[in-house]
C-alpha positions in Angstrom: 107.5 73.9 95.9 105.8 73.8 99.3 102.5 75.4 99.9 102.6 77.8 102.8 100.3 80.2 104.7 101.1 83.9 104.8 99.4 85.9 107.5 99.3 89.7 107.1 98.7 92.3 109.8 97.8 96.0 110.2 98.3 98.2 107.1 99.4 95.1 105.0 96.1 93.5 105.7 94.3 96.8 104.9 96.2 97.2 101.6 95.6 93.7 100.4 92.1 93.1 101.8 93.3 89.7 103.0 94.4 88.5 106.4 96.0 85.3 105.0 96.9 83.8 101.7 98.3 80.5 100.5 101.4 80.6 98.3 103.9 78.2 96.9 107.6 79.2 97.4 110.9 77.6 98.2 112.4 80.3 100.4 111.1 83.3 102.4 112.5 85.7 99.8 110.6 83.9 97.0 107.4 84.0 99.1 107.7 87.7 99.7 108.6 88.5 96.1 105.5 86.5 95.0 103.4 88.4 97.4 104.7 91.7 96.0 104.0 90.5 92.5 100.4 89.9 93.4 100.1 93.2 95.3 102.8 95.5 93.7 102.4 98.3 96.3 103.7 95.9 99.0 107.2 96.0 97.6 107.9 99.5 99.0 106.2 98.6 102.3 108.2 95.4 102.8 111.5 95.8 101.0 114.3 98.5 101.1 116.4 97.5 98.1 117.1 93.8 98.3 116.5 93.6 102.0 113.5 93.8 104.3 112.9 97.2 105.9 114.6 97.2 109.3 111.3 98.0 111.0 109.4 95.1 109.3 109.1 91.9 111.3 108.8 88.6 109.4 108.3 85.4 111.3 108.4 81.8 110.1 106.5 79.5 112.4 106.8 82.0 115.2 110.5 82.6 114.8 112.0 85.8 113.5 113.7 85.0 110.2 116.7 87.1 111.4 117.3 84.2 113.9 117.2 81.7 111.0 118.7 82.2 107.5 117.0 85.5 106.8 115.5 85.8 103.4 117.2 82.6 102.3 115.4 80.5 104.9 114.0 77.4 103.2 110.3 76.7 103.4 108.5 73.4 104.1 104.9 72.3 103.4 102.5 73.8 105.9 104.9 76.5 107.1 103.4 79.8 108.2 104.9 83.2 107.5 103.6 86.2 109.5 104.5 89.7 108.4 104.1 92.5 111.0 104.7 96.1 110.0 105.5 98.7 112.7 102.5 99.5 114.9 102.1 102.4 117.3 99.4 103.5 119.6 98.6 104.2 123.1 
């Protein structure tokens, strides 16, 4: 399985205490599930049932996974996933 970088932002970073991690996974879904296994509280933050919350943004190498193959998008060595929760402010 390829080793990829996962970058976390906002409350995800606060919850995990990490701004980035390296994980090995074959698809975006496997990567997110692995992340949720390491930090169980993330599951409710990222997923709604089997899908990603509609307000959660997940990017692979700068492209929204919704423009690719969604959770089934295959990963390659040195890919980077960025997870952005909703942010508000003024």
